[in-house]
N, C-alpha and C positions, 0 to 999 in steps of 0.2 A: 717714806711710803713706797711700797713696791708697785710696779706697773699694774699687776692684777688688782691690787687694792684700789688704785686710782680708777681703773676701769669699772669696778663695782660701785664706787662712789659716784662716778659720772652717770651710770645707769640708774642708780637710786634717785639721783636728783632729777633725771629726766622723767622717771615715773611719777615723781611728786609734782613737777612743774611743767612738764611737756616740752620744755626747751631749756637750753643752757647757753651762756656766753663764755667763750674761751677766756676772756680777760677776768671775768668773775671767778671762774673755776681756778685759774692760776693763782689768784690772790687768796682764795679760801684754802686751797690745798698746799700752798707754800712752794709752788714750783714755777718754772718759767712758762710763758705762753707757748713757746715752741714745744715743750714737753706735752702740754695739754693738746695742742693741735695734732701731735703724733699719736696720742692716745685716741683722739677722735677718729683719725684716719684708720687706725687699727680696728676700732669698733665698727666703722663704716664698711671696711673690707669684710668683716664677719657678718654684715647685714643687720647689726644690732641698732645702729643709728643712721641718720642721714645728715650729712654735712650741709650747713647753710652758711651764708656770709657771717663770719664772726662767731659761729657756734655750731650747735647741733640740735636736732629734734628727733623724736621717735619716728621710726619708719611708718609710712602710711600702710595700714593693714585693713582698710575697709573700702576697697573699690566697688563700683557698681556691679552687681552680679548680672551676667547675661541672661536674657529672657528664657533661653532654652536650657539653662543649667538647673539641675535639681537644687531647690532652695533649701538651705539649712537654717535660714534666718526667719523667724516668725514675722508676720506682717507688722510693720511699724516699729520693730526693735531688732537691733543687731545682737548676735550671740557674742559672748565674751568668754574666751578660754584662758585659763591660767596654764603656764608652762614653767615647771621648776626642775632645773638640772643642777648637778653638783658644781659645774665650772663652765666658764665661757671661753676657755682656751683650748686645751688638749681634748680631742675627740668630739666635744659637743657643739662647736660652732656649726658644723654641717647639719647636725640634728636640728639645731635652732633654725637654720636657714630653710631646711625642708619643711619644718612646721610652719614657719612664717609665710612661705610661698603658698602652701596648701590652704592656710587660713585666709590669705588674701583672695585666692581664687573663689572661695566660698562666701566672701563677705563677712568673715568672722574677725573680730578684734582679738589679738593675742597679747597677753600680758606676761612678761618674763620675770622670773625670779631665779637667783643663783644662791644655792644653799652653802657653797664652799665646803661641802662634805660634813656639815654640821646638822645632825638630825633635829635639834631643837630649833635652829634657824629655819630649817625646811618647814617645820610645822607652823612656826610663827608666820612665815610668808604665806602659807596656805590659808591660815586664819585671816590674815589681812585681805587676801584675795576674795575669800568668801564674804567677808564683811563689805567689800566693795561691790559684790554682786556678780561674781563669775558664774557661768552656767555649767562649766565642767572643768576638770583639771587633768593635765598630762604631767606625769611626775616620774622622775628617776630617783627612787628612794635611796638615801645614803646610809640608812640605818635599817634595823629589823622591820620587816613588813609583818603586820599583825599585832605588834606590840601596842598596847593601849588602844586597840581598834584602828591603828593607822595602816593604810588610809581608808579602810573599809568603813570607818565611822563618819566619813564625809557625807554631807547632805546633798552632794551633787554627783553625777556620774564621773568616773575617772578612768584613765588608761595608764598602765605602767609602761615605761620605756626602758629597754635593756636590763630588765630585772625579771628573774624567775624565782619567786619565793619557794624555798624547799618544802615548807609545810603550809601550802596555800589551799585552804578549803573555802575560800571566799568566792571563787569563780571570777576573780578579777580579770578584766580584759587587758591584753598587753600586746606590744609590738617589740620584737627582739631580733637581733642578728643570730643566725644559726652558727654559733661559734664551734660546735662539734664538727659541722661540715667544713668550716674554715680550716681547722687543724688537720682534718683528714685530707683535704686537697693539697695542703702543704707537704704532708708526708708522702702522698702519691707522687707529687712533683719531684721530690728528692729521690724516692725509690726508682722512679723512671730514669733518673740520671745515674743509676747504678750505685747510689749511696746506700749502704746497708746499716752502718752504725750511726743512727739518727738520734740525736739527743734533744732534750727539751729544757729550756731555761724559762722559768715562770716568775713573774713579779708576785710576791706574796700578798700584796695589798689589793690586787685586782679582783673585782667581783666575778670576772669571767675565767679565772684560772682553772676552776674545776671542770668547766666545759671544754676549755682548750686541752686539758689533760685527758679528758674522755675521748675527744676526737683524735688526739695523738696516739693513744693506745689502740683504739679501734682501727686507725689507719695503719699502724704497724701490723696488726693482726691480718688485715686485708692484704697487705703486701707480703705476708709470710715472714715477717721480721720480728715477731713478738719474742721469740726465744732469745734473740740477741739484743733485747732492749737495754740501752745504756741507762745510767742513772738519770733521774729527773732532778734538776738543780732548782732550788727555790731561793730566790734572791730578795733580800729585804729592800725596801725603797730607799732612795738616796737620803731621805731624812730619817731613816730608821737606824738600826744597829750597824754603825759604820764598820766595826771590826769584823762582824760576821759577813757583811756585804763583800768586803775585800777577800775574805776567806773563800766564799762561794765563787767569786770571779776568778780567783787563783786556781781553784779546783777545776773549774770549767776549762780554763786556758791550758792547764796541765794535761787534761784529758785530750784536748785537740792536738796539742804539741806531741803527745806520745802515740798518736794514732788510734786512741780508744774512741775517738769521735771522728766521723767523716763529714757530718752535717749536723745542723741544729736548727730548731725553730725557737725564736727568742721573742717572748711576750713581755715588753712592748718595744716600740721603735727606739725610744731613748736608750734602753738597755742594749738593744741590738747594735746601736752605734758605738756604745762603750765597749761591747764585746769585740766588735770589728777592730777597734783601735788597739785593744789588748792583744789580739791575735797577731796583728801586723807587727807590733812591738816585739813579739816573741819569734818572729820570722815564719809564722804560719801563713801560707799563701791562701788567699781567698780570691776566687773559688777553687784554686788548684787542690790544695790539701784539705780544705774545709769549705763547705757550702753553707750559706746562711739564708734563712727566711725570717724576716721580721713579721710581727703581728700588730696591726692597726693601720699602717700606711699613712701616718700623719706626716712624718718627716723622713721616711725611709729612702726616698729618692734623692735626698740631699746629702747622703753619706758620701765620703770620698770614693768608695766603691759603691755605686747605687745598689740598694738592697732590694732583692725580691721580697714582696710583702703580701700578706693577706689583707685585703681592704674591706672592712665592714661597710655595708650600704647605709651609712649614717644619714645622708640626705633622704633616702627613701624611708628610713625608719621614722624620721620626724614627720614626713608627709603622711605616712600611713597612720600614725597615731592621731593626727588631726581628723583624717577621714573616718577612722573608727569611732572616735568620740562624736563626730557630727552625725553619723548614722545612728548611734545609740540614742542621741537626743531626738532625732527625727522619728525613730521607731523604738520606743523603750521596750517593747515586747520581743524584739528580734533575738534569735539565739546569740549567745555570747561567743566572741571570736578571740582566738589567740593566733597572732601572725608571726611566723618566723621567716625572715628574708635571708637569702643566701649571699654570703660574701663572695668576692672574686679574688683570684690570685694574679698579681701584677709581676710578671717575670722581668728581672733586671740582671745586672752583671754578677751579683754575689752568688748566684747559683747556676750560671750558664756553663 
């Protein structure tokens, strides 16, 4: 059983029982108590559990609201929000943490679900949450929005997180990162450093690729570099077409080694680190001959040459989603809102 599978099993058992013991989990999962303790420590660092002597419990998410705070909880009953995200490792831990802290401040109990990028599991978790009596749902859909009425057919208010359905006529409220802006500031940073041949390498499976591409092209246009636009490289994920992935990485590296690229934005961090290693193996100096900007800033700072990166405001996105849903429940007739929060550029050695 992989670490992420163990993490999901621990969270599942906590949601069912409220607490777990390390010794019991070790026996049931067939691993050592040390392994389980490390899993619990990892989940605690992400804010998903609280460690106690011999085990773990769910975090406390219902503190007493202060008297002068706007109350989102009806008298005599706390609100319960469901939160369903695709994963609890890359990208989403800070979203979860932001939502959890905002919920705690309002006296709202937050119930977490992880869909593991499986649409049917996502809907099954939502149905279980509804049966348990949630008042609203915050969700990052991993499948088509609008298919079979999802999630518009829900009987409770909902907020989309980090998703912009292309054919959305439902008026769904949402909180997203402005990824177009993120790519634009990356291009501007590279252009200001006198880099003209600025490429883009996109992970094919990312739901944000189209927005990053839009920002990249508009950034080139604003810098007067659109006529010299290098190719856009589309990279399969590590678990996808391995042969084609190697081919794209080789084409990218060849372009940098031959001087057809002077800089690039690489979406996401993991691929940016792979690219950095390939460039250095070919003798391409970073940042001398080639400047790199990663997109996501999850692990970019840990590269052997720390990577400049666009950092989406993940914590703020999670917090804003809770606030938006709470306000919808407090005032169902208020105008619908769609919030786009600007990312930041964290400049490091790879583009200096």
